PDB file of N, CA, C and O in Angstrom:
ATOM      1  N   UNK A   1    -122.994 193.694  29.978  1.00  0.00           N
ATOM      2  CA  UNK A   1    -122.110 194.502  29.286  1.00  0.00           C
ATOM      3  C   UNK A   1    -120.779 193.686  29.273  1.00  0.00           C
ATOM      4  O   UNK A   1    -120.415 193.096  30.291  1.00  0.00           O
ATOM      5  N   UNK A   2    -119.997 193.652  28.027  1.00  0.00           N
ATOM      6  CA  UNK A   2    -118.803 193.252  27.926  1.00  0.00           C
ATOM      7  C   UNK A   2    -117.742 194.065  28.179  1.00  0.00           C
ATOM      8  O   UNK A   2    -117.777 195.232  27.791  1.00  0.00           O
ATOM      9  N   UNK A   3    -116.606 193.543  28.893  1.00  0.00           N
ATOM     10  CA  UNK A   3    -115.557 194.168  29.201  1.00  0.00           C
ATOM     11  C   UNK A   3    -114.348 194.005  28.227  1.00  0.00           C
ATOM     12  O   UNK A   3    -113.910 192.863  28.088  1.00  0.00           O
ATOM     13  N   UNK A   4    -113.778 195.001  27.556  1.00  0.00           N
ATOM     14  CA  UNK A   4    -112.613 194.926  26.836  1.00  0.00           C
ATOM     15  C   UNK A   4    -111.597 195.529  27.413  1.00  0.00           C
ATOM     16  O   UNK A   4    -111.650 196.503  28.164  1.00  0.00           O
ATOM     17  N   UNK A   5    -110.437 194.797  26.970  1.00  0.00           N
ATOM     18  CA  UNK A   5    -109.126 195.151  27.749  1.00  0.00           C
ATOM     19  C   UNK A   5    -108.906 196.559  26.976  1.00  0.00           C
ATOM     20  O   UNK A   5    -109.479 196.870  25.932  1.00  0.00           O
ATOM     21  N   UNK A   6    -107.985 197.340  27.671  1.00  0.00           N
ATOM     22  CA  UNK A   6    -107.611 198.874  27.042  1.00  0.00           C
ATOM     23  C   UNK A   6    -107.050 198.810  25.681  1.00  0.00           C
ATOM     24  O   UNK A   6    -107.148 199.782  24.932  1.00  0.00           O
ATOM     25  N   UNK A   7    -106.460 197.706  25.316  1.00  0.00           N
ATOM     26  CA  UNK A   7    -105.826 197.446  23.945  1.00  0.00           C
ATOM     27  C   UNK A   7    -106.997 197.154  22.823  1.00  0.00           C
ATOM     28  O   UNK A   7    -106.860 197.157  21.600  1.00  0.00           O
ATOM     29  N   UNK A   8    -108.108 196.917  23.542  1.00  0.00           N
ATOM     30  CA  UNK A   8    -109.299 196.429  22.770  1.00  0.00           C
ATOM     31  C   UNK A   8    -110.331 197.312  22.782  1.00  0.00           C
ATOM     32  O   UNK A   8    -111.470 196.883  22.965  1.00  0.00           O
ATOM     33  N   UNK A   9    -110.112 198.592  22.601  1.00  0.00           N
ATOM     34  CA  UNK A   9    -111.377 199.421  22.911  1.00  0.00           C
ATOM     35  C   UNK A   9    -111.767 199.550  21.986  1.00  0.00           C
ATOM     36  O   UNK A   9    -111.086 199.531  20.961  1.00  0.00           O
ATOM     37  N   UNK A  10    -113.312 199.769  22.039  1.00  0.00           N
ATOM     38  CA  UNK A  10    -114.093 199.784  20.666  1.00  0.00           C
ATOM     39  C   UNK A  10    -114.611 201.082  20.239  1.00  0.00           C
ATOM     40  O   UNK A  10    -115.110 201.870  21.042  1.00  0.00           O
ATOM     41  N   UNK A  11    -114.514 201.294  19.127  1.00  0.00           N
ATOM     42  CA  UNK A  11    -114.761 202.395  18.391  1.00  0.00           C
ATOM     43  C   UNK A  11    -115.419 202.649  17.211  1.00  0.00           C
ATOM     44  O   UNK A  11    -115.045 202.216  16.122  1.00  0.00           O
ATOM     45  N   UNK A  12    -116.467 203.393  17.405  1.00  0.00           N
ATOM     46  CA  UNK A  12    -117.315 203.296  16.024  1.00  0.00           C
ATOM     47  C   UNK A  12    -116.952 204.548  15.156  1.00  0.00           C
ATOM     48  O   UNK A  12    -116.817 205.710  15.540  1.00  0.00           O
ATOM     49  N   UNK A  13    -116.828 204.043  13.918  1.00  0.00           N
ATOM     50  CA  UNK A  13    -115.980 204.573  12.846  1.00  0.00           C
ATOM     51  C   UNK A  13    -117.313 204.547  11.433  1.00  0.00           C
ATOM     52  O   UNK A  13    -118.401 203.971  11.406  1.00  0.00           O
ATOM     53  N   UNK A  14    -116.720 205.313  10.533  1.00  0.00           N
ATOM     54  CA  UNK A  14    -117.525 205.603   9.411  1.00  0.00           C
ATOM     55  C   UNK A  14    -116.544 205.137   7.951  1.00  0.00           C
ATOM     56  O   UNK A  14    -115.520 205.706   7.573  1.00  0.00           O
ATOM     57  N   UNK A  15    -117.103 204.145   7.417  1.00  0.00           N
ATOM     58  CA  UNK A  15    -116.249 203.476   6.246  1.00  0.00           C
ATOM     59  C   UNK A  15    -115.897 204.491   5.288  1.00  0.00           C
ATOM     60  O   UNK A  15    -116.459 205.571   5.466  1.00  0.00           O
ATOM     61  N   UNK A  16    -115.027 204.398   4.222  1.00  0.00           N
ATOM     62  CA  UNK A  16    -114.890 205.063   3.136  1.00  0.00           C
ATOM     63  C   UNK A  16    -116.180 205.572   2.348  1.00  0.00           C
ATOM     64  O   UNK A  16    -116.397 206.688   1.876  1.00  0.00           O
ATOM     65  N   UNK A  17    -117.073 204.278   2.344  1.00  0.00           N
ATOM     66  CA  UNK A  17    -118.511 204.483   1.549  1.00  0.00           C
ATOM     67  C   UNK A  17    -119.601 205.152   2.355  1.00  0.00           C
ATOM     68  O   UNK A  17    -120.747 205.358   1.958  1.00  0.00           O
ATOM     69  N   UNK A  18    -119.081 205.477   3.586  1.00  0.00           N
ATOM     70  CA  UNK A  18    -120.100 206.422   4.653  1.00  0.00           C
ATOM     71  C   UNK A  18    -121.064 205.404   5.439  1.00  0.00           C
ATOM     72  O   UNK A  18    -122.181 205.768   5.807  1.00  0.00           O
ATOM     73  N   UNK A  19    -120.544 204.031   5.692  1.00  0.00           N
ATOM     74  CA  UNK A  19    -121.259 203.160   6.289  1.00  0.00           C
ATOM     75  C   UNK A  19    -120.691 203.011   7.758  1.00  0.00           C
ATOM     76  O   UNK A  19    -119.473 203.114   7.906  1.00  0.00           O
ATOM     77  N   UNK A  20    -121.486 202.779   8.829  1.00  0.00           N
ATOM     78  CA  UNK A  20    -121.100 202.629  10.060  1.00  0.00           C
ATOM     79  C   UNK A  20    -120.209 201.138  10.306  1.00  0.00           C
ATOM     80  O   UNK A  20    -120.676 200.047   9.980  1.00  0.00           O
ATOM     81  N   UNK A  21    -119.037 201.291  10.851  1.00  0.00           N
ATOM     82  CA  UNK A  21    -118.280 200.345  11.221  1.00  0.00           C
ATOM     83  C   UNK A  21    -117.771 200.410  12.799  1.00  0.00           C
ATOM     84  O   UNK A  21    -117.738 201.431  13.485  1.00  0.00           O
ATOM     85  N   UNK A  22    -117.398 199.125  13.196  1.00  0.00           N
ATOM     86  CA  UNK A  22    -117.011 199.193  14.440  1.00  0.00           C
ATOM     87  C   UNK A  22    -115.418 198.551  14.416  1.00  0.00           C
ATOM     88  O   UNK A  22    -115.117 197.499  13.853  1.00  0.00           O
ATOM     89  N   UNK A  23    -114.375 199.538  15.246  1.00  0.00           N
ATOM     90  CA  UNK A  23    -113.186 199.111  15.039  1.00  0.00           C
ATOM     91  C   UNK A  23    -112.833 198.739  16.828  1.00  0.00           C
ATOM     92  O   UNK A  23    -112.996 199.526  17.761  1.00  0.00           O
ATOM     93  N   UNK A  24    -112.325 197.332  16.912  1.00  0.00           N
ATOM     94  CA  UNK A  24    -112.027 196.725  18.052  1.00  0.00           C
ATOM     95  C   UNK A  24    -110.427 196.260  17.910  1.00  0.00           C
ATOM     96  O   UNK A  24    -109.964 195.526  17.036  1.00  0.00           O
ATOM     97  N   UNK A  25    -109.711 196.898  19.021  1.00  0.00           N
ATOM     98  CA  UNK A  25    -108.240 196.691  18.736  1.00  0.00           C
ATOM     99  C   UNK A  25    -107.731 196.813  17.111  1.00  0.00           C
ATOM    100  O   UNK A  25    -107.853 197.858  16.471  1.00  0.00           O
ATOM    101  N   UNK A  26    -107.274 195.845  16.682  1.00  0.00           N
ATOM    102  CA  UNK A  26    -106.846 195.759  15.240  1.00  0.00           C
ATOM    103  C   UNK A  26    -107.902 195.244  14.103  1.00  0.00           C
ATOM    104  O   UNK A  26    -107.584 195.140  12.919  1.00  0.00           O
ATOM    105  N   UNK A  27    -109.153 194.947  14.596  1.00  0.00           N
ATOM    106  CA  UNK A  27    -110.368 194.321  13.816  1.00  0.00           C
ATOM    107  C   UNK A  27    -111.175 195.209  13.731  1.00  0.00           C
ATOM    108  O   UNK A  27    -111.424 196.009  14.633  1.00  0.00           O
ATOM    109  N   UNK A  28    -111.781 195.177  12.431  1.00  0.00           N
ATOM    110  CA  UNK A  28    -112.718 195.729  11.972  1.00  0.00           C
ATOM    111  C   UNK A  28    -114.005 194.969  11.600  1.00  0.00           C
ATOM    112  O   UNK A  28    -113.898 193.873  11.049  1.00  0.00           O
ATOM    113  N   UNK A  29    -115.423 195.581  11.920  1.00  0.00           N
ATOM    114  CA  UNK A  29    -116.433 195.075  11.548  1.00  0.00           C
ATOM    115  C   UNK A  29    -117.552 195.723  10.928  1.00  0.00           C
ATOM    116  O   UNK A  29    -117.993 196.746  11.451  1.00  0.00           O
ATOM    117  N   UNK A  30    -118.076 195.258   9.868  1.00  0.00           N
ATOM    118  CA  UNK A  30    -119.305 196.152   9.142  1.00  0.00           C
ATOM    119  C   UNK A  30    -120.734 195.923   9.855  1.00  0.00           C
ATOM    120  O   UNK A  30    -121.005 194.877  10.446  1.00  0.00           O
ATOM    121  N   UNK A  31    -121.460 196.821   9.756  1.00  0.00           N
ATOM    122  CA  UNK A  31    -122.862 196.750  10.213  1.00  0.00           C
ATOM    123  C   UNK A  31    -123.605 195.595   9.238  1.00  0.00           C
ATOM    124  O   UNK A  31    -123.626 195.706   8.012  1.00  0.00           O
ATOM    125  N   UNK A  32    -124.218 194.458   9.978  1.00  0.00           N
ATOM    126  CA  UNK A  32    -124.968 193.418   8.909  1.00  0.00           C
ATOM    127  C   UNK A  32    -125.965 194.274   8.203  1.00  0.00           C
ATOM    128  O   UNK A  32    -126.504 195.285   8.653  1.00  0.00           O
ATOM    129  N   UNK A  33    -126.117 193.777   7.140  1.00  0.00           N
ATOM    130  CA  UNK A  33    -127.182 194.475   6.067  1.00  0.00           C
ATOM    131  C   UNK A  33    -128.677 194.442   6.792  1.00  0.00           C
ATOM    132  O   UNK A  33    -129.519 195.306   6.549  1.00  0.00           O
ATOM    133  N   UNK A  34    -128.909 193.332   7.718  1.00  0.00           N
ATOM    134  CA  UNK A  34    -130.379 193.066   8.016  1.00  0.00           C
ATOM    135  C   UNK A  34    -130.537 194.171   9.127  1.00  0.00           C
ATOM    136  O   UNK A  34    -131.721 194.199   9.461  1.00  0.00           O
ATOM    137  N   UNK A  35    -129.890 194.966   9.730  1.00  0.00           N
ATOM    138  CA  UNK A  35    -130.104 196.007  10.522  1.00  0.00           C
ATOM    139  C   UNK A  35    -130.268 197.222   9.951  1.00  0.00           C
ATOM    140  O   UNK A  35    -129.325 197.653   9.287  1.00  0.00           O
ATOM    141  N   UNK A  36    -131.493 198.037  10.080  1.00  0.00           N
ATOM    142  CA  UNK A  36    -131.801 199.167   9.608  1.00  0.00           C
ATOM    143  C   UNK A  36    -131.192 200.393  10.439  1.00  0.00           C
ATOM    144  O   UNK A  36    -130.790 200.484  11.599  1.00  0.00           O
ATOM    145  N   UNK A  37    -131.272 201.147   9.557  1.00  0.00           N
ATOM    146  CA  UNK A  37    -130.748 202.559  10.245  1.00  0.00           C
ATOM    147  C   UNK A  37    -131.924 203.119  11.456  1.00  0.00           C
ATOM    148  O   UNK A  37    -133.141 203.171  11.280  1.00  0.00           O
ATOM    149  N   UNK A  38    -131.240 203.474  12.597  1.00  0.00           N
ATOM    150  CA  UNK A  38    -132.009 203.916  13.922  1.00  0.00           C
ATOM    151  C   UNK A  38    -132.329 202.523  14.598  1.00  0.00           C
ATOM    152  O   UNK A  38    -133.133 202.716  15.510  1.00  0.00           O
ATOM    153  N   UNK A  39    -132.014 201.293  14.488  1.00  0.00           N
ATOM    154  CA  UNK A  39    -132.576 200.255  15.093  1.00  0.00           C
ATOM    155  C   UNK A  39    -131.531 200.424  16.373  1.00  0.00           C
ATOM    156  O   UNK A  39    -130.465 200.980  16.109  1.00  0.00           O
ATOM    157  N   UNK A  40    -131.727 200.044  17.562  1.00  0.00           N
ATOM    158  CA  UNK A  40    -131.359 200.140  18.679  1.00  0.00           C
ATOM    159  C   UNK A  40    -130.218 198.857  18.980  1.00  0.00           C
ATOM    160  O   UNK A  40    -129.231 198.892  19.716  1.00  0.00           O
ATOM    161  N   UNK A  41    -130.723 197.747  18.148  1.00  0.00           N
ATOM    162  CA  UNK A  41    -129.648 196.605  18.467  1.00  0.00           C
ATOM    163  C   UNK A  41    -129.348 196.032  16.880  1.00  0.00           C
ATOM    164  O   UNK A  41    -130.120 195.652  16.000  1.00  0.00           O
ATOM    165  N   UNK A  42    -128.121 196.130  16.927  1.00  0.00           N
ATOM    166  CA  UNK A  42    -127.141 195.906  15.892  1.00  0.00           C
ATOM    167  C   UNK A  42    -126.013 194.819  15.674  1.00  0.00           C
ATOM    168  O   UNK A  42    -125.110 194.678  16.499  1.00  0.00           O
ATOM    169  N   UNK A  43    -126.097 194.142  14.653  1.00  0.00           N
ATOM    170  CA  UNK A  43    -125.028 193.127  14.465  1.00  0.00           C
ATOM    171  C   UNK A  43    -123.848 193.491  13.578  1.00  0.00           C
ATOM    172  O   UNK A  43    -123.995 193.948  12.445  1.00  0.00           O
ATOM    173  N   UNK A  44    -122.629 193.257  14.172  1.00  0.00           N
ATOM    174  CA  UNK A  44    -121.686 193.984  13.150  1.00  0.00           C
ATOM    175  C   UNK A  44    -120.814 192.634  13.166  1.00  0.00           C
ATOM    176  O   UNK A  44    -120.503 192.035  14.196  1.00  0.00           O
ATOM    177  N   UNK A  45    -120.478 192.258  11.887  1.00  0.00           N
ATOM    178  CA  UNK A  45    -119.474 191.155  11.451  1.00  0.00           C
ATOM    179  C   UNK A  45    -118.149 191.543  10.951  1.00  0.00           C
ATOM    180  O   UNK A  45    -117.935 192.670  10.504  1.00  0.00           O
ATOM    181  N   UNK A  46    -117.145 190.505  11.031  1.00  0.00           N
ATOM    182  CA  UNK A  46    -116.021 190.713  10.831  1.00  0.00           C
ATOM    183  C   UNK A  46    -115.725 191.039   9.135  1.00  0.00           C
ATOM    184  O   UNK A  46    -116.254 190.327   8.282  1.00  0.00           O
ATOM    185  N   UNK A  47    -114.885 192.110   8.790  1.00  0.00           N
ATOM    186  CA  UNK A  47    -114.641 192.677   7.463  1.00  0.00           C
ATOM    187  C   UNK A  47    -114.381 191.167   6.777  1.00  0.00           C
ATOM    188  O   UNK A  47    -114.869 190.926   5.673  1.00  0.00           O
ATOM    189  N   UNK A  48    -113.609 190.196   7.471  1.00  0.00           N
ATOM    190  CA  UNK A  48    -113.147 188.819   6.721  1.00  0.00           C
ATOM    191  C   UNK A  48    -114.303 187.892   6.303  1.00  0.00           C
ATOM    192  O   UNK A  48    -114.046 186.861   5.681  1.00  0.00           O
ATOM    193  N   UNK A  49    -115.718 188.263   6.660  1.00  0.00           N
ATOM    194  CA  UNK A  49    -116.559 187.372   6.711  1.00  0.00           C
ATOM    195  C   UNK A  49    -116.497 186.411   5.723  1.00  0.00           C
ATOM    196  O   UNK A  49    -116.393 185.188   5.814  1.00  0.00           O
ATOM    197  N   UNK A  50    -116.583 187.210   4.674  1.00  0.00           N
ATOM    198  CA  UNK A  50    -116.582 186.228   3.344  1.00  0.00           C
ATOM    199  C   UNK A  50    -115.460 185.507   2.739  1.00  0.00           C
ATOM    200  O   UNK A  50    -115.435 184.940   1.647  1.00  0.00           O
ATOM    201  N   UNK A  51    -114.376 185.635   3.770  1.00  0.00           N
ATOM    202  CA  UNK A  51    -113.240 184.614   3.889  1.00  0.00           C
ATOM    203  C   UNK A  51    -113.135 183.518   4.807  1.00  0.00           C
ATOM    204  O   UNK A  51    -112.134 182.816   4.948  1.00  0.00           O
ATOM    205  N   UNK A  52    -114.398 183.390   5.525  1.00  0.00           N
ATOM    206  CA  UNK A  52    -114.719 182.440   6.323  1.00  0.00           C
ATOM    207  C   UNK A  52    -114.502 182.829   7.921  1.00  0.00           C
ATOM    208  O   UNK A  52    -114.638 181.971   8.794  1.00  0.00           O
ATOM    209  N   UNK A  53    -114.217 183.952   8.167  1.00  0.00           N
ATOM    210  CA  UNK A  53    -114.050 184.328   9.836  1.00  0.00           C
ATOM    211  C   UNK A  53    -115.429 184.569  10.218  1.00  0.00           C
ATOM    212  O   UNK A  53    -116.097 185.231   9.424  1.00  0.00           O
ATOM    213  N   UNK A  54    -116.036 184.119  11.387  1.00  0.00           N
ATOM    214  CA  UNK A  54    -117.201 184.269  11.794  1.00  0.00           C
ATOM    215  C   UNK A  54    -117.358 184.904  13.123  1.00  0.00           C
ATOM    216  O   UNK A  54    -118.278 184.630  13.893  1.00  0.00           O
ATOM    217  N   UNK A  55    -116.452 185.734  13.352  1.00  0.00           N
ATOM    218  CA  UNK A  55    -116.250 186.883  14.212  1.00  0.00           C
ATOM    219  C   UNK A  55    -117.289 187.861  14.289  1.00  0.00           C
ATOM    220  O   UNK A  55    -117.387 188.469  13.223  1.00  0.00           O
ATOM    221  N   UNK A  56    -118.193 188.276  15.260  1.00  0.00           N
ATOM    222  CA  UNK A  56    -119.117 189.068  15.494  1.00  0.00           C
ATOM    223  C   UNK A  56    -119.657 189.706  16.504  1.00  0.00           C
ATOM    224  O   UNK A  56    -119.961 188.981  17.451  1.00  0.00           O
ATOM    225  N   UNK A  57    -119.887 190.883  16.618  1.00  0.00           N
ATOM    226  CA  UNK A  57    -120.237 191.661  17.614  1.00  0.00           C
ATOM    227  C   UNK A  57    -121.865 192.067  17.796  1.00  0.00           C
ATOM    228  O   UNK A  57    -122.345 192.619  16.806  1.00  0.00           O
ATOM    229  N   UNK A  58    -122.588 191.903  18.707  1.00  0.00           N
ATOM    230  CA  UNK A  58    -124.004 192.495  18.753  1.00  0.00           C
ATOM    231  C   UNK A  58    -124.091 193.927  19.715  1.00  0.00           C
ATOM    232  O   UNK A  58    -123.640 194.045  20.855  1.00  0.00           O
ATOM    233  N   UNK A  59    -124.550 194.601  19.196  1.00  0.00           N
ATOM    234  CA  UNK A  59    -124.452 196.032  20.265  1.00  0.00           C
ATOM    235  C   UNK A  59    -126.156 196.313  20.453  1.00  0.00           C
ATOM    236  O   UNK A  59    -127.033 196.097  19.617  1.00  0.00           O
ATOM    237  N   UNK A  60    -126.290 196.812  21.705  1.00  0.00           N
ATOM    238  CA  UNK A  60    -127.877 197.524  21.983  1.00  0.00           C
ATOM    239  C   UNK A  60    -127.584 198.890  22.409  1.00  0.00           C
ATOM    240  O   UNK A  60    -126.866 199.158  23.372  1.00  0.00           O
ATOM    241  N   UNK A  61    -128.170 199.749  21.653  1.00  0.00           N
ATOM    242  CA  UNK A  61    -127.901 201.237  21.840  1.00  0.00           C
ATOM    243  C   UNK A  61    -126.336 201.742  21.897  1.00  0.00           C
ATOM    244  O   UNK A  61    -125.968 202.660  22.631  1.00  0.00           O
ATOM    245  N   UNK A  62    -125.588 201.110  21.137  1.00  0.00           N
ATOM    246  CA  UNK A  62    -124.289 201.431  21.092  1.00  0.00           C
ATOM    247  C   UNK A  62    -123.358 200.762  22.149  1.00  0.00           C
ATOM    248  O   UNK A  62    -122.177 201.071  22.302  1.00  0.00           O
ATOM    249  N   UNK A  63    -123.972 199.885  22.804  1.00  0.00           N
ATOM    250  CA  UNK A  63    -123.279 199.237  23.913  1.00  0.00           C
ATOM    251  C   UNK A  63    -122.863 197.639  23.585  1.00  0.00           C
ATOM    252  O   UNK A  63    -123.776 196.868  23.292  1.00  0.00           O
ATOM    253  N   UNK A  64    -121.655 197.213  23.630  1.00  0.00           N
ATOM    254  CA  UNK A  64    -121.524 195.883  23.159  1.00  0.00           C
ATOM    255  C   UNK A  64    -122.144 194.888  24.418  1.00  0.00           C
ATOM    256  O   UNK A  64    -121.796 194.960  25.597  1.00  0.00           O
ATOM    257  N   UNK A  65    -123.088 194.003  23.881  1.00  0.00           N
ATOM    258  CA  UNK A  65    -123.759 193.141  24.816  1.00  0.00           C
ATOM    259  C   UNK A  65    -123.263 191.343  24.582  1.00  0.00           C
ATOM    260  O   UNK A  65    -123.348 190.432  25.406  1.00  0.00           O
ATOM    261  N   UNK A  66    -122.712 191.299  23.065  1.00  0.00           N
ATOM    262  CA  UNK A  66    -122.255 189.830  22.783  1.00  0.00           C
ATOM    263  C   UNK A  66    -121.117 190.010  22.126  1.00  0.00           C
ATOM    264  O   UNK A  66    -121.069 191.107  21.568  1.00  0.00           O
ATOM    265  N   UNK A  67    -120.191 189.342  21.988  1.00  0.00           N
ATOM    266  CA  UNK A  67    -118.819 189.331  21.462  1.00  0.00           C
ATOM    267  C   UNK A  67    -118.750 187.584  21.039  1.00  0.00           C
ATOM    268  O   UNK A  67    -118.420 186.678  21.804  1.00  0.00           O
ATOM    269  N   UNK A  68    -119.102 187.477  19.821  1.00  0.00           N
ATOM    270  CA  UNK A  68    -119.158 186.007  19.355  1.00  0.00           C
ATOM    271  C   UNK A  68    -117.988 185.408  18.801  1.00  0.00           C
ATOM    272  O   UNK A  68    -117.320 186.227  18.170  1.00  0.00           O
ATOM    273  N   UNK A  69    -117.526 184.279  18.823  1.00  0.00           N
ATOM    274  CA  UNK A  69    -116.382 183.574  18.261  1.00  0.00           C
ATOM    275  C   UNK A  69    -115.088 184.467  17.937  1.00  0.00           C
ATOM    276  O   UNK A  69    -115.062 185.686  17.773  1.00  0.00           O
ATOM    277  N   UNK A  70    -114.181 183.693  17.894  1.00  0.00           N
ATOM    278  CA  UNK A  70    -112.655 184.178  17.460  1.00  0.00           C
ATOM    279  C   UNK A  70    -112.564 184.268  16.222  1.00  0.00           C
ATOM    280  O   UNK A  70    -113.336 183.739  15.423  1.00  0.00           O
ATOM    281  N   UNK A  71    -111.461 185.055  15.913  1.00  0.00           N
ATOM    282  CA  UNK A  71    -111.156 185.364  14.381  1.00  0.00           C
ATOM    283  C   UNK A  71    -110.592 184.178  13.852  1.00  0.00           C
ATOM    284  O   UNK A  71    -110.013 183.419  14.629  1.00  0.00           O
ATOM    285  N   UNK A  72    -110.678 183.880  12.551  1.00  0.00           N
ATOM    286  CA  UNK A  72    -110.436 182.871  11.903  1.00  0.00           C
ATOM    287  C   UNK A  72    -109.064 183.213  10.895  1.00  0.00           C
ATOM    288  O   UNK A  72    -108.682 182.515   9.955  1.00  0.00           O
ATOM    289  N   UNK A  73    -108.457 184.480  11.376  1.00  0.00           N
ATOM    290  CA  UNK A  73    -107.338 184.901  10.511  1.00  0.00           C
ATOM    291  C   UNK A  73    -106.533 185.661  11.440  1.00  0.00           C
ATOM    292  O   UNK A  73    -106.842 185.900  12.607  1.00  0.00           O
ATOM    293  N   UNK A  74    -105.302 186.087  10.744  1.00  0.00           N
ATOM    294  CA  UNK A  74    -104.238 187.002  11.548  1.00  0.00           C
ATOM    295  C   UNK A  74    -104.451 188.618  11.437  1.00  0.00           C
ATOM    296  O   UNK A  74    -103.684 189.384  12.020  1.00  0.00           O
TER     297      UNK A  74
END
């Protein structure tokens, strides 16, 4: 299990279009399209992925198990 500081609390939210997202601190992550509804393992990628940021989070059963790469933006 990954331990986040209290400033970086992870919160599951729903986007305006109704899709699941993960909010960690000031950073938002979209659930990657390759993960189907109901899957226990999910990959979330930074909303700035298309701009070159490769930060990602992997969850299993809604617990963060991997926090990959730092953000490439402010």
